[in-house]
PyMOL Python script that loads the backbone (N, CA, C, O; Angstrom):
from pymol import cmd

cmd.read_pdbstr("""\
ATOM      1  N   MET A   1      12.034 -12.477  -6.675  1.00  0.00           N
ATOM      2  CA  MET A   1      12.422 -11.092  -6.472  1.00  0.00           C
ATOM      3  C   MET A   1      11.175 -10.218  -6.580  1.00  0.00           C
ATOM      4  O   MET A   1      10.429 -10.310  -7.555  1.00  0.00           O
ATOM      5  N   THR A   2      10.955  -9.386  -5.591  1.00  0.00           N
ATOM      6  CA  THR A   2       9.841  -8.441  -5.589  1.00  0.00           C
ATOM      7  C   THR A   2      10.382  -7.083  -6.028  1.00  0.00           C
ATOM      8  O   THR A   2      11.445  -6.656  -5.579  1.00  0.00           O
ATOM      9  N   THR A   3       9.643  -6.409  -6.909  1.00  0.00           N
ATOM     10  CA  THR A   3      10.074  -5.098  -7.386  1.00  0.00           C
ATOM     11  C   THR A   3       8.991  -4.054  -7.124  1.00  0.00           C
ATOM     12  O   THR A   3       7.802  -4.367  -7.070  1.00  0.00           O
ATOM     13  N   ALA A   4       9.429  -2.821  -6.966  1.00  0.00           N
ATOM     14  CA  ALA A   4       8.539  -1.664  -6.887  1.00  0.00           C
ATOM     15  C   ALA A   4       8.890  -0.777  -8.077  1.00  0.00           C
ATOM     16  O   ALA A   4      10.049  -0.411  -8.274  1.00  0.00           O
ATOM     17  N   THR A   5       7.868  -0.438  -8.869  1.00  0.00           N
ATOM     18  CA  THR A   5       8.093   0.330 -10.093  1.00  0.00           C
ATOM     19  C   THR A   5       7.170   1.539 -10.109  1.00  0.00           C
ATOM     20  O   THR A   5       5.998   1.458  -9.743  1.00  0.00           O
ATOM     21  N   TRP A   6       7.731   2.660 -10.544  1.00  0.00           N
ATOM     22  CA  TRP A   6       6.909   3.860 -10.740  1.00  0.00           C
ATOM     23  C   TRP A   6       7.478   4.654 -11.902  1.00  0.00           C
ATOM     24  O   TRP A   6       8.691   4.811 -12.040  1.00  0.00           O
ATOM     25  N   ASN A   7       6.581   5.145 -12.725  1.00  0.00           N
ATOM     26  CA  ASN A   7       6.933   5.999 -13.856  1.00  0.00           C
ATOM     27  C   ASN A   7       7.972   5.320 -14.759  1.00  0.00           C
ATOM     28  O   ASN A   7       8.877   5.970 -15.282  1.00  0.00           O
ATOM     29  N   GLY A   8       7.823   3.991 -14.934  1.00  0.00           N
ATOM     30  CA  GLY A   8       8.677   3.256 -15.844  1.00  0.00           C
ATOM     31  C   GLY A   8      10.031   2.841 -15.304  1.00  0.00           C
ATOM     32  O   GLY A   8      10.848   2.305 -16.053  1.00  0.00           O
ATOM     33  N   HIS A   9      10.292   3.075 -14.021  1.00  0.00           N
ATOM     34  CA  HIS A   9      11.588   2.720 -13.435  1.00  0.00           C
ATOM     35  C   HIS A   9      11.415   1.834 -12.212  1.00  0.00           C
ATOM     36  O   HIS A   9      10.508   2.034 -11.404  1.00  0.00           O
ATOM     37  N   ILE A  10      12.288   0.865 -12.090  1.00  0.00           N
ATOM     38  CA  ILE A  10      12.338   0.072 -10.858  1.00  0.00           C
ATOM     39  C   ILE A  10      12.992   0.948  -9.795  1.00  0.00           C
ATOM     40  O   ILE A  10      14.124   1.406  -9.955  1.00  0.00           O
ATOM     41  N   ILE A  11      12.254   1.172  -8.702  1.00  0.00           N
ATOM     42  CA  ILE A  11      12.763   2.041  -7.638  1.00  0.00           C
ATOM     43  C   ILE A  11      13.223   1.253  -6.415  1.00  0.00           C
ATOM     44  O   ILE A  11      13.893   1.791  -5.534  1.00  0.00           O
ATOM     45  N   ALA A  12      12.851  -0.038  -6.372  1.00  0.00           N
ATOM     46  CA  ALA A  12      13.307  -0.926  -5.295  1.00  0.00           C
ATOM     47  C   ALA A  12      13.128  -2.358  -5.757  1.00  0.00           C
ATOM     48  O   ALA A  12      12.209  -2.662  -6.518  1.00  0.00           O
ATOM     49  N   GLU A  13      14.011  -3.242  -5.294  1.00  0.00           N
ATOM     50  CA  GLU A  13      13.849  -4.667  -5.564  1.00  0.00           C
ATOM     51  C   GLU A  13      14.554  -5.466  -4.481  1.00  0.00           C
ATOM     52  O   GLU A  13      15.649  -5.127  -4.032  1.00  0.00           O
ATOM     53  N   SER A  14      13.879  -6.547  -4.075  1.00  0.00           N
ATOM     54  CA  SER A  14      14.426  -7.362  -2.989  1.00  0.00           C
ATOM     55  C   SER A  14      13.791  -8.745  -2.984  1.00  0.00           C
ATOM     56  O   SER A  14      12.672  -8.937  -3.459  1.00  0.00           O
ATOM     57  N   ASP A  15      14.527  -9.695  -2.440  1.00  0.00           N
ATOM     58  CA  ASP A  15      13.948 -11.016  -2.217  1.00  0.00           C
ATOM     59  C   ASP A  15      13.740 -11.261  -0.721  1.00  0.00           C
ATOM     60  O   ASP A  15      13.525 -12.395  -0.294  1.00  0.00           O
ATOM     61  N   THR A  16      13.805 -10.182   0.072  1.00  0.00           N
ATOM     62  CA  THR A  16      13.598 -10.302   1.522  1.00  0.00           C
ATOM     63  C   THR A  16      12.553  -9.310   2.032  1.00  0.00           C
ATOM     64  O   THR A  16      12.721  -8.733   3.106  1.00  0.00           O
ATOM     65  N   CYS A  17      11.488  -9.109   1.277  1.00  0.00           N
ATOM     66  CA  CYS A  17      10.408  -8.222   1.718  1.00  0.00           C
ATOM     67  C   CYS A  17       9.629  -8.884   2.855  1.00  0.00           C
ATOM     68  O   CYS A  17       9.648 -10.104   3.018  1.00  0.00           O
ATOM     69  N   ILE A  18       8.952  -8.052   3.627  1.00  0.00           N
ATOM     70  CA  ILE A  18       8.085  -8.517   4.708  1.00  0.00           C
ATOM     71  C   ILE A  18       6.671  -8.034   4.382  1.00  0.00           C
ATOM     72  O   ILE A  18       6.471  -6.852   4.103  1.00  0.00           O
ATOM     73  N   GLU A  19       5.692  -8.939   4.415  1.00  0.00           N
ATOM     74  CA  GLU A  19       4.309  -8.545   4.135  1.00  0.00           C
ATOM     75  C   GLU A  19       3.580  -8.249   5.434  1.00  0.00           C
ATOM     76  O   GLU A  19       3.564  -9.068   6.353  1.00  0.00           O
ATOM     77  N   VAL A  20       2.976  -7.063   5.500  1.00  0.00           N
ATOM     78  CA  VAL A  20       2.165  -6.644   6.643  1.00  0.00           C
ATOM     79  C   VAL A  20       0.906  -5.990   6.095  1.00  0.00           C
ATOM     80  O   VAL A  20       0.982  -5.029   5.329  1.00  0.00           O
ATOM     81  N   GLU A  21      -0.245  -6.508   6.487  1.00  0.00           N
ATOM     82  CA  GLU A  21      -1.543  -5.966   6.069  1.00  0.00           C
ATOM     83  C   GLU A  21      -1.634  -5.811   4.555  1.00  0.00           C
ATOM     84  O   GLU A  21      -2.179  -4.825   4.058  1.00  0.00           O
ATOM     85  N   GLY A  22      -1.099  -6.787   3.822  1.00  0.00           N
ATOM     86  CA  GLY A  22      -1.181  -6.767   2.369  1.00  0.00           C
ATOM     87  C   GLY A  22      -0.157  -5.887   1.674  1.00  0.00           C
ATOM     88  O   GLY A  22      -0.143  -5.817   0.445  1.00  0.00           O
ATOM     89  N   ASN A  23       0.698  -5.216   2.429  1.00  0.00           N
ATOM     90  CA  ASN A  23       1.740  -4.370   1.852  1.00  0.00           C
ATOM     91  C   ASN A  23       3.089  -5.068   1.953  1.00  0.00           C
ATOM     92  O   ASN A  23       3.409  -5.685   2.969  1.00  0.00           O
ATOM     93  N   GLN A  24       3.878  -4.962   0.881  1.00  0.00           N
ATOM     94  CA  GLN A  24       5.236  -5.476   0.893  1.00  0.00           C
ATOM     95  C   GLN A  24       6.163  -4.380   1.420  1.00  0.00           C
ATOM     96  O   GLN A  24       6.216  -3.282   0.865  1.00  0.00           O
ATOM     97  N   TYR A  25       6.880  -4.683   2.476  1.00  0.00           N
ATOM     98  CA  TYR A  25       7.871  -3.764   3.036  1.00  0.00           C
ATOM     99  C   TYR A  25       9.246  -4.198   2.545  1.00  0.00           C
ATOM    100  O   TYR A  25       9.658  -5.340   2.751  1.00  0.00           O
ATOM    101  N   PHE A  26       9.948  -3.278   1.895  1.00  0.00           N
ATOM    102  CA  PHE A  26      11.266  -3.535   1.327  1.00  0.00           C
ATOM    103  C   PHE A  26      12.354  -3.079   2.299  1.00  0.00           C
ATOM    104  O   PHE A  26      12.206  -2.044   2.949  1.00  0.00           O
ATOM    105  N   PRO A  27      13.442  -3.839   2.402  1.00  0.00           N
ATOM    106  CA  PRO A  27      14.556  -3.351   3.219  1.00  0.00           C
ATOM    107  C   PRO A  27      15.071  -2.033   2.641  1.00  0.00           C
ATOM    108  O   PRO A  27      15.151  -1.877   1.423  1.00  0.00           O
ATOM    109  N   SER A  28      15.416  -1.099   3.503  1.00  0.00           N
ATOM    110  CA  SER A  28      15.808   0.234   3.011  1.00  0.00           C
ATOM    111  C   SER A  28      17.025   0.179   2.096  1.00  0.00           C
ATOM    112  O   SER A  28      17.169   1.035   1.224  1.00  0.00           O
ATOM    113  N   ASP A  29      17.908  -0.810   2.272  1.00  0.00           N
ATOM    114  CA  ASP A  29      19.074  -0.879   1.391  1.00  0.00           C
ATOM    115  C   ASP A  29      18.730  -1.401  -0.005  1.00  0.00           C
ATOM    116  O   ASP A  29      19.599  -1.443  -0.876  1.00  0.00           O
ATOM    117  N   SER A  30      17.470  -1.799  -0.230  1.00  0.00           N
ATOM    118  CA  SER A  30      17.045  -2.245  -1.561  1.00  0.00           C
ATOM    119  C   SER A  30      16.467  -1.100  -2.391  1.00  0.00           C
ATOM    120  O   SER A  30      16.176  -1.277  -3.574  1.00  0.00           O
ATOM    121  N   LEU A  31      16.299   0.082  -1.774  1.00  0.00           N
ATOM    122  CA  LEU A  31      15.775   1.242  -2.489  1.00  0.00           C
ATOM    123  C   LEU A  31      16.872   1.852  -3.356  1.00  0.00           C
ATOM    124  O   LEU A  31      18.031   1.921  -2.948  1.00  0.00           O
ATOM    125  N   LYS A  32      16.500   2.289  -4.544  1.00  0.00           N
ATOM    126  CA  LYS A  32      17.427   3.024  -5.397  1.00  0.00           C
ATOM    127  C   LYS A  32      17.340   4.484  -4.959  1.00  0.00           C
ATOM    128  O   LYS A  32      16.476   5.240  -5.404  1.00  0.00           O
ATOM    129  N   LYS A  33      18.256   4.852  -4.078  1.00  0.00           N
ATOM    130  CA  LYS A  33      18.193   6.115  -3.333  1.00  0.00           C
ATOM    131  C   LYS A  33      18.070   7.354  -4.212  1.00  0.00           C
ATOM    132  O   LYS A  33      17.546   8.375  -3.766  1.00  0.00           O
ATOM    133  N   GLU A  34      18.542   7.281  -5.452  1.00  0.00           N
ATOM    134  CA  GLU A  34      18.473   8.462  -6.312  1.00  0.00           C
ATOM    135  C   GLU A  34      17.046   8.883  -6.625  1.00  0.00           C
ATOM    136  O   GLU A  34      16.823  10.002  -7.087  1.00  0.00           O
ATOM    137  N   PHE A  35      16.068   8.000  -6.380  1.00  0.00           N
ATOM    138  CA  PHE A  35      14.669   8.310  -6.658  1.00  0.00           C
ATOM    139  C   PHE A  35      13.896   8.803  -5.431  1.00  0.00           C
ATOM    140  O   PHE A  35      12.704   9.095  -5.540  1.00  0.00           O
ATOM    141  N   PHE A  36      14.543   8.903  -4.275  1.00  0.00           N
ATOM    142  CA  PHE A  36      13.837   9.203  -3.026  1.00  0.00           C
ATOM    143  C   PHE A  36      14.330  10.494  -2.393  1.00  0.00           C
ATOM    144  O   PHE A  36      15.530  10.760  -2.328  1.00  0.00           O
ATOM    145  N   THR A  37      13.362  11.297  -1.922  1.00  0.00           N
ATOM    146  CA  THR A  37      13.687  12.486  -1.124  1.00  0.00           C
ATOM    147  C   THR A  37      12.829  12.459   0.135  1.00  0.00           C
ATOM    148  O   THR A  37      11.696  11.977   0.115  1.00  0.00           O
ATOM    149  N   ASP A  38      13.372  12.975   1.220  1.00  0.00           N
ATOM    150  CA  ASP A  38      12.631  13.007   2.476  1.00  0.00           C
ATOM    151  C   ASP A  38      11.413  13.913   2.351  1.00  0.00           C
ATOM    152  O   ASP A  38      11.450  14.943   1.678  1.00  0.00           O
ATOM    153  N   SER A  39      10.348  13.512   3.005  1.00  0.00           N
ATOM    154  CA  SER A  39       9.123  14.300   3.078  1.00  0.00           C
ATOM    155  C   SER A  39       8.924  14.737   4.522  1.00  0.00           C
ATOM    156  O   SER A  39       9.385  14.064   5.443  1.00  0.00           O
ATOM    157  N   SER A  40       8.251  15.843   4.723  1.00  0.00           N
ATOM    158  CA  SER A  40       7.935  16.288   6.087  1.00  0.00           C
ATOM    159  C   SER A  40       6.628  15.671   6.579  1.00  0.00           C
ATOM    160  O   SER A  40       6.197  15.936   7.701  1.00  0.00           O
ATOM    161  N   GLU A  41       6.001  14.851   5.742  1.00  0.00           N
ATOM    162  CA  GLU A  41       4.719  14.225   6.057  1.00  0.00           C
ATOM    163  C   GLU A  41       4.880  13.117   7.105  1.00  0.00           C
ATOM    164  O   GLU A  41       5.870  12.385   7.106  1.00  0.00           O
ATOM    165  N   HIS A  42       3.893  13.011   7.990  1.00  0.00           N
ATOM    166  CA  HIS A  42       3.848  11.956   9.006  1.00  0.00           C
ATOM    167  C   HIS A  42       2.397  11.537   9.210  1.00  0.00           C
ATOM    168  O   HIS A  42       1.475  12.303   8.932  1.00  0.00           O
ATOM    169  N   SER A  43       2.209  10.334   9.690  1.00  0.00           N
ATOM    170  CA  SER A  43       0.883   9.869  10.083  1.00  0.00           C
ATOM    171  C   SER A  43       1.049   8.904  11.247  1.00  0.00           C
ATOM    172  O   SER A  43       2.162   8.495  11.576  1.00  0.00           O
ATOM    173  N   MET A  44      -0.077   8.545  11.870  1.00  0.00           N
ATOM    174  CA  MET A  44      -0.031   7.638  13.017  1.00  0.00           C
ATOM    175  C   MET A  44      -0.857   6.390  12.732  1.00  0.00           C
ATOM    176  O   MET A  44      -1.964   6.465  12.199  1.00  0.00           O
ATOM    177  N   CYS A  45      -0.301   5.256  13.095  1.00  0.00           N
ATOM    178  CA  CYS A  45      -1.024   3.992  13.078  1.00  0.00           C
ATOM    179  C   CYS A  45      -1.131   3.548  14.533  1.00  0.00           C
ATOM    180  O   CYS A  45      -0.136   3.585  15.257  1.00  0.00           O
ATOM    181  N   PRO A  46      -2.322   3.127  14.980  1.00  0.00           N
ATOM    182  CA  PRO A  46      -2.482   2.794  16.393  1.00  0.00           C
ATOM    183  C   PRO A  46      -1.615   1.627  16.872  1.00  0.00           C
ATOM    184  O   PRO A  46      -1.318   1.532  18.062  1.00  0.00           O
ATOM    185  N   TRP A  47      -1.207   0.742  15.962  1.00  0.00           N
ATOM    186  CA  TRP A  47      -0.390  -0.375  16.440  1.00  0.00           C
ATOM    187  C   TRP A  47       1.034  -0.397  15.868  1.00  0.00           C
ATOM    188  O   TRP A  47       1.901  -1.099  16.388  1.00  0.00           O
ATOM    189  N   LYS A  48       1.274   0.381  14.782  1.00  0.00           N
ATOM    190  CA  LYS A  48       2.635   0.434  14.229  1.00  0.00           C
ATOM    191  C   LYS A  48       3.394   1.681  14.680  1.00  0.00           C
ATOM    192  O   LYS A  48       4.623   1.662  14.756  1.00  0.00           O
ATOM    193  N   GLY A  49       2.676   2.764  14.980  1.00  0.00           N
ATOM    194  CA  GLY A  49       3.326   3.979  15.462  1.00  0.00           C
ATOM    195  C   GLY A  49       3.343   5.085  14.422  1.00  0.00           C
ATOM    196  O   GLY A  49       2.511   5.129  13.516  1.00  0.00           O
ATOM    197  N   LYS A  50       4.312   5.975  14.577  1.00  0.00           N
ATOM    198  CA  LYS A  50       4.425   7.157  13.719  1.00  0.00           C
ATOM    199  C   LYS A  50       5.164   6.805  12.427  1.00  0.00           C
ATOM    200  O   LYS A  50       6.306   6.346  12.451  1.00  0.00           O
ATOM    201  N   ALA A  51       4.486   7.032  11.303  1.00  0.00           N
ATOM    202  CA  ALA A  51       5.074   6.777   9.989  1.00  0.00           C
ATOM    203  C   ALA A  51       5.707   8.049   9.444  1.00  0.00           C
ATOM    204  O   ALA A  51       5.190   9.149   9.634  1.00  0.00           O
ATOM    205  N   SER A  52       6.821   7.879   8.773  1.00  0.00           N
ATOM    206  CA  SER A  52       7.468   8.945   8.014  1.00  0.00           C
ATOM    207  C   SER A  52       7.370   8.583   6.543  1.00  0.00           C
ATOM    208  O   SER A  52       7.126   7.427   6.197  1.00  0.00           O
ATOM    209  N   TYR A  53       7.560   9.574   5.673  1.00  0.00           N
ATOM    210  CA  TYR A  53       7.344   9.359   4.238  1.00  0.00           C
ATOM    211  C   TYR A  53       8.517   9.843   3.398  1.00  0.00           C
ATOM    212  O   TYR A  53       9.310  10.690   3.810  1.00  0.00           O
ATOM    213  N   TYR A  54       8.591   9.270   2.203  1.00  0.00           N
ATOM    214  CA  TYR A  54       9.494   9.743   1.157  1.00  0.00           C
ATOM    215  C   TYR A  54       8.647  10.170  -0.032  1.00  0.00           C
ATOM    216  O   TYR A  54       7.606   9.574  -0.308  1.00  0.00           O
ATOM    217  N   ASP A  55       9.097  11.202  -0.733  1.00  0.00           N
ATOM    218  CA  ASP A  55       8.579  11.519  -2.050  1.00  0.00           C
ATOM    219  C   ASP A  55       9.429  10.731  -3.046  1.00  0.00           C
ATOM    220  O   ASP A  55      10.625  10.536  -2.832  1.00  0.00           O
ATOM    221  N   ILE A  56       8.811  10.286  -4.122  1.00  0.00           N
ATOM    222  CA  ILE A  56       9.540   9.575  -5.171  1.00  0.00           C
ATOM    223  C   ILE A  56       9.629  10.503  -6.377  1.00  0.00           C
ATOM    224  O   ILE A  56       8.623  11.063  -6.812  1.00  0.00           O
ATOM    225  N   VAL A  57      10.829  10.662  -6.911  1.00  0.00           N
ATOM    226  CA  VAL A  57      11.062  11.557  -8.047  1.00  0.00           C
ATOM    227  C   VAL A  57      11.690  10.745  -9.180  1.00  0.00           C
ATOM    228  O   VAL A  57      12.794  10.216  -9.049  1.00  0.00           O
ATOM    229  N   VAL A  58      10.959  10.658 -10.297  1.00  0.00           N
ATOM    230  CA  VAL A  58      11.447   9.930 -11.467  1.00  0.00           C
ATOM    231  C   VAL A  58      11.176  10.794 -12.700  1.00  0.00           C
ATOM    232  O   VAL A  58      10.053  11.248 -12.916  1.00  0.00           O
ATOM    233  N   ASN A  59      12.210  11.014 -13.498  1.00  0.00           N
ATOM    234  CA  ASN A  59      12.088  11.815 -14.734  1.00  0.00           C
ATOM    235  C   ASN A  59      11.449  13.174 -14.465  1.00  0.00           C
ATOM    236  O   ASN A  59      10.661  13.659 -15.277  1.00  0.00           O
ATOM    237  N   GLY A  60      11.778  13.786 -13.344  1.00  0.00           N
ATOM    238  CA  GLY A  60      11.257  15.101 -13.013  1.00  0.00           C
ATOM    239  C   GLY A  60       9.852  15.119 -12.454  1.00  0.00           C
ATOM    240  O   GLY A  60       9.361  16.181 -12.070  1.00  0.00           O
ATOM    241  N   GLU A  61       9.183  13.963 -12.395  1.00  0.00           N
ATOM    242  CA  GLU A  61       7.834  13.883 -11.824  1.00  0.00           C
ATOM    243  C   GLU A  61       7.933  13.461 -10.364  1.00  0.00           C
ATOM    244  O   GLU A  61       8.732  12.596 -10.008  1.00  0.00           O
ATOM    245  N   ILE A  62       7.109  14.084  -9.526  1.00  0.00           N
ATOM    246  CA  ILE A  62       7.144  13.825  -8.086  1.00  0.00           C
ATOM    247  C   ILE A  62       5.874  13.103  -7.658  1.00  0.00           C
ATOM    248  O   ILE A  62       4.765  13.534  -7.975  1.00  0.00           O
ATOM    249  N   ASN A  63       6.044  12.011  -6.943  1.00  0.00           N
ATOM    250  CA  ASN A  63       4.935  11.275  -6.346  1.00  0.00           C
ATOM    251  C   ASN A  63       5.056  11.497  -4.839  1.00  0.00           C
ATOM    252  O   ASN A  63       5.774  10.775  -4.148  1.00  0.00           O
ATOM    253  N   LYS A  64       4.343  12.506  -4.345  1.00  0.00           N
ATOM    254  CA  LYS A  64       4.487  12.934  -2.950  1.00  0.00           C
ATOM    255  C   LYS A  64       3.990  11.878  -1.961  1.00  0.00           C
ATOM    256  O   LYS A  64       2.881  11.357  -2.079  1.00  0.00           O
ATOM    257  N   GLY A  65       4.850  11.581  -0.983  1.00  0.00           N
ATOM    258  CA  GLY A  65       4.475  10.678   0.085  1.00  0.00           C
ATOM    259  C   GLY A  65       4.149   9.267  -0.363  1.00  0.00           C
ATOM    260  O   GLY A  65       3.366   8.580   0.292  1.00  0.00           O
ATOM    261  N   ALA A  66       4.732   8.821  -1.463  1.00  0.00           N
ATOM    262  CA  ALA A  66       4.381   7.514  -2.024  1.00  0.00           C
ATOM    263  C   ALA A  66       5.090   6.345  -1.353  1.00  0.00           C
ATOM    264  O   ALA A  66       4.789   5.189  -1.651  1.00  0.00           O
ATOM    265  N   ALA A  67       6.015   6.627  -0.462  1.00  0.00           N
ATOM    266  CA  ALA A  67       6.698   5.561   0.282  1.00  0.00           C
ATOM    267  C   ALA A  67       6.648   5.914   1.758  1.00  0.00           C
ATOM    268  O   ALA A  67       6.810   7.076   2.131  1.00  0.00           O
ATOM    269  N   TRP A  68       6.423   4.905   2.602  1.00  0.00           N
ATOM    270  CA  TRP A  68       6.382   5.181   4.038  1.00  0.00           C
ATOM    271  C   TRP A  68       7.174   4.141   4.810  1.00  0.00           C
ATOM    272  O   TRP A  68       7.418   3.030   4.339  1.00  0.00           O
ATOM    273  N   TYR A  69       7.566   4.540   6.008  1.00  0.00           N
ATOM    274  CA  TYR A  69       8.330   3.657   6.883  1.00  0.00           C
ATOM    275  C   TYR A  69       8.115   4.084   8.326  1.00  0.00           C
ATOM    276  O   TYR A  69       7.635   5.186   8.595  1.00  0.00           O
ATOM    277  N   TYR A  70       8.470   3.210   9.242  1.00  0.00           N
ATOM    278  CA  TYR A  70       8.328   3.464  10.674  1.00  0.00           C
ATOM    279  C   TYR A  70       9.718   3.492  11.300  1.00  0.00           C
ATOM    280  O   TYR A  70      10.296   2.439  11.569  1.00  0.00           O
ATOM    281  N   PRO A  71      10.264   4.695  11.538  1.00  0.00           N
ATOM    282  CA  PRO A  71      11.618   4.770  12.081  1.00  0.00           C
ATOM    283  C   PRO A  71      11.752   4.159  13.480  1.00  0.00           C
ATOM    284  O   PRO A  71      12.812   3.652  13.848  1.00  0.00           O
ATOM    285  N   ASP A  72      10.677   4.214  14.243  1.00  0.00           N
ATOM    286  CA  ASP A  72      10.691   3.655  15.597  1.00  0.00           C
ATOM    287  C   ASP A  72       9.327   3.015  15.866  1.00  0.00           C
ATOM    288  O   ASP A  72       8.512   3.576  16.598  1.00  0.00           O
ATOM    289  N   PRO A  73       9.077   1.837  15.274  1.00  0.00           N
ATOM    290  CA  PRO A  73       7.750   1.234  15.400  1.00  0.00           C
ATOM    291  C   PRO A  73       7.424   0.836  16.836  1.00  0.00           C
ATOM    292  O   PRO A  73       8.307   0.597  17.660  1.00  0.00           O
ATOM    293  N   LEU A  74       6.128   0.774  17.100  1.00  0.00           N
ATOM    294  CA  LEU A  74       5.657   0.304  18.398  1.00  0.00           C
ATOM    295  C   LEU A  74       6.003  -1.183  18.553  1.00  0.00           C
ATOM    296  O   LEU A  74       6.273  -1.859  17.560  1.00  0.00           O
ATOM    297  N   PRO A  75       5.997  -1.700  19.797  1.00  0.00           N
ATOM    298  CA  PRO A  75       6.479  -3.064  20.059  1.00  0.00           C
ATOM    299  C   PRO A  75       5.890  -4.160  19.176  1.00  0.00           C
ATOM    300  O   PRO A  75       6.631  -5.014  18.690  1.00  0.00           O
ATOM    301  N   LYS A  76       4.580  -4.154  18.959  1.00  0.00           N
ATOM    302  CA  LYS A  76       3.964  -5.216  18.161  1.00  0.00           C
ATOM    303  C   LYS A  76       4.494  -5.209  16.724  1.00  0.00           C
ATOM    304  O   LYS A  76       4.760  -6.265  16.150  1.00  0.00           O
ATOM    305  N   ALA A  77       4.644  -4.012  16.148  1.00  0.00           N
ATOM    306  CA  ALA A  77       5.166  -3.891  14.784  1.00  0.00           C
ATOM    307  C   ALA A  77       6.663  -4.189  14.754  1.00  0.00           C
ATOM    308  O   ALA A  77       7.163  -4.770  13.792  1.00  0.00           O
ATOM    309  N   LYS A  78       7.364  -3.799  15.787  1.00  0.00           N
ATOM    310  CA  LYS A  78       8.803  -4.074  15.859  1.00  0.00           C
ATOM    311  C   LYS A  78       9.057  -5.581  15.848  1.00  0.00           C
ATOM    312  O   LYS A  78      10.034  -6.048  15.262  1.00  0.00           O
ATOM    313  N   GLU A  79       8.174  -6.336  16.499  1.00  0.00           N
ATOM    314  CA  GLU A  79       8.295  -7.800  16.513  1.00  0.00           C
ATOM    315  C   GLU A  79       8.219  -8.392  15.107  1.00  0.00           C
ATOM    316  O   GLU A  79       8.809  -9.440  14.843  1.00  0.00           O
ATOM    317  N   LEU A  80       7.498  -7.730  14.206  1.00  0.00           N
ATOM    318  CA  LEU A  80       7.380  -8.205  12.826  1.00  0.00           C
ATOM    319  C   LEU A  80       8.649  -7.925  12.022  1.00  0.00           C
ATOM    320  O   LEU A  80       8.831  -8.469  10.933  1.00  0.00           O
ATOM    321  N   GLY A  81       9.520  -7.081  12.560  1.00  0.00           N
ATOM    322  CA  GLY A  81      10.785  -6.794  11.892  1.00  0.00           C
ATOM    323  C   GLY A  81      10.735  -5.696  10.858  1.00  0.00           C
ATOM    324  O   GLY A  81      11.567  -5.678   9.951  1.00  0.00           O
ATOM    325  N   ILE A  82       9.770  -4.756  10.960  1.00  0.00           N
ATOM    326  CA  ILE A  82       9.658  -3.722   9.923  1.00  0.00           C
ATOM    327  C   ILE A  82      10.568  -2.518  10.137  1.00  0.00           C
ATOM    328  O   ILE A  82      10.583  -1.603   9.313  1.00  0.00           O
ATOM    329  N   THR A  83      11.319  -2.506  11.221  1.00  0.00           N
ATOM    330  CA  THR A  83      12.278  -1.411  11.409  1.00  0.00           C
ATOM    331  C   THR A  83      13.264  -1.442  10.240  1.00  0.00           C
ATOM    332  O   THR A  83      13.855  -2.481   9.945  1.00  0.00           O
ATOM    333  N   GLY A  84      13.436  -0.294   9.578  1.00  0.00           N
ATOM    334  CA  GLY A  84      14.347  -0.236   8.442  1.00  0.00           C
ATOM    335  C   GLY A  84      13.750  -0.712   7.134  1.00  0.00           C
ATOM    336  O   GLY A  84      14.475  -0.921   6.161  1.00  0.00           O
ATOM    337  N   TYR A  85      12.428  -0.887   7.097  1.00  0.00           N
ATOM    338  CA  TYR A  85      11.740  -1.338   5.883  1.00  0.00           C
ATOM    339  C   TYR A  85      10.792  -0.253   5.381  1.00  0.00           C
ATOM    340  O   TYR A  85      10.297   0.561   6.159  1.00  0.00           O
ATOM    341  N   VAL A  86      10.544  -0.252   4.061  1.00  0.00           N
ATOM    342  CA  VAL A  86       9.763   0.797   3.397  1.00  0.00           C
ATOM    343  C   VAL A  86       8.669   0.150   2.549  1.00  0.00           C
ATOM    344  O   VAL A  86       8.909  -0.849   1.871  1.00  0.00           O
ATOM    345  N   ALA A  87       7.464   0.727   2.593  1.00  0.00           N
ATOM    346  CA  ALA A  87       6.330   0.249   1.784  1.00  0.00           C
ATOM    347  C   ALA A  87       5.875   1.364   0.833  1.00  0.00           C
ATOM    348  O   ALA A  87       6.271   2.521   0.976  1.00  0.00           O
ATOM    349  N   PHE A  88       5.045   0.992  -0.129  1.00  0.00           N
ATOM    350  CA  PHE A  88       4.650   1.920  -1.199  1.00  0.00           C
ATOM    351  C   PHE A  88       3.142   1.946  -1.424  1.00  0.00           C
ATOM    352  O   PHE A  88       2.426   1.003  -1.088  1.00  0.00           O
ATOM    353  N   TRP A  89       2.680   3.057  -2.003  1.00  0.00           N
ATOM    354  CA  TRP A  89       1.304   3.219  -2.464  1.00  0.00           C
ATOM    355  C   TRP A  89       1.298   4.309  -3.518  1.00  0.00           C
ATOM    356  O   TRP A  89       2.345   4.606  -4.092  1.00  0.00           O
ATOM    357  N   LYS A  90       0.153   4.913  -3.790  1.00  0.00           N
ATOM    358  CA  LYS A  90      -0.006   6.027  -4.716  1.00  0.00           C
ATOM    359  C   LYS A  90       0.529   5.716  -6.116  1.00  0.00           C
ATOM    360  O   LYS A  90       1.284   6.495  -6.699  1.00  0.00           O
ATOM    361  N   GLY A  91       0.119   4.562  -6.637  1.00  0.00           N
ATOM    362  CA  GLY A  91       0.463   4.215  -8.009  1.00  0.00           C
ATOM    363  C   GLY A  91       1.760   3.464  -8.199  1.00  0.00           C
ATOM    364  O   GLY A  91       2.087   3.075  -9.320  1.00  0.00           O
ATOM    365  N   VAL A  92       2.508   3.251  -7.130  1.00  0.00           N
ATOM    366  CA  VAL A  92       3.717   2.437  -7.242  1.00  0.00           C
ATOM    367  C   VAL A  92       3.268   0.975  -7.386  1.00  0.00           C
ATOM    368  O   VAL A  92       2.502   0.474  -6.562  1.00  0.00           O
ATOM    369  N   VAL A  93       3.738   0.309  -8.414  1.00  0.00           N
ATOM    370  CA  VAL A  93       3.362  -1.074  -8.687  1.00  0.00           C
ATOM    371  C   VAL A  93       4.365  -1.992  -8.023  1.00  0.00           C
ATOM    372  O   VAL A  93       5.564  -1.918  -8.289  1.00  0.00           O
ATOM    373  N   VAL A  94       3.859  -2.867  -7.148  1.00  0.00           N
ATOM    374  CA  VAL A  94       4.701  -3.843  -6.463  1.00  0.00           C
ATOM    375  C   VAL A  94       4.317  -5.219  -6.992  1.00  0.00           C
ATOM    376  O   VAL A  94       3.158  -5.628  -6.921  1.00  0.00           O
ATOM    377  N   ALA A  95       5.293  -5.910  -7.514  1.00  0.00           N
ATOM    378  CA  ALA A  95       5.024  -7.246  -8.096  1.00  0.00           C
ATOM    379  C   ALA A  95       6.214  -8.174  -7.887  1.00  0.00           C
ATOM    380  O   ALA A  95       6.176  -9.331  -8.305  1.00  0.00           O
TER     381      ALA A  95
END
""", "prot")
cmd.dss("prot")
cmd.show_as("cartoon", "prot")
cmd.util.cbc("prot")
cmd.orient("prot")
């Protein structure tokens, strides 16, 4: 089981993560939704496409843009199966 933890709380856990470029992508249904809020932040990856972000909120603390996903990945990334999967950074511990 792979877990994502921030600020002392498990915010996601799954045994069906997908690894891409050293990042574990969690299925969106494995996220504990009470810790996530939509962000207006976006970025572009030349081969995965346009990324969207979530802010993570735990115990009143906000980790802005600490989770990202590709709602409509480009073909090469779509082949990897990351549609509907979420990855983490900015201090989120994945183990």
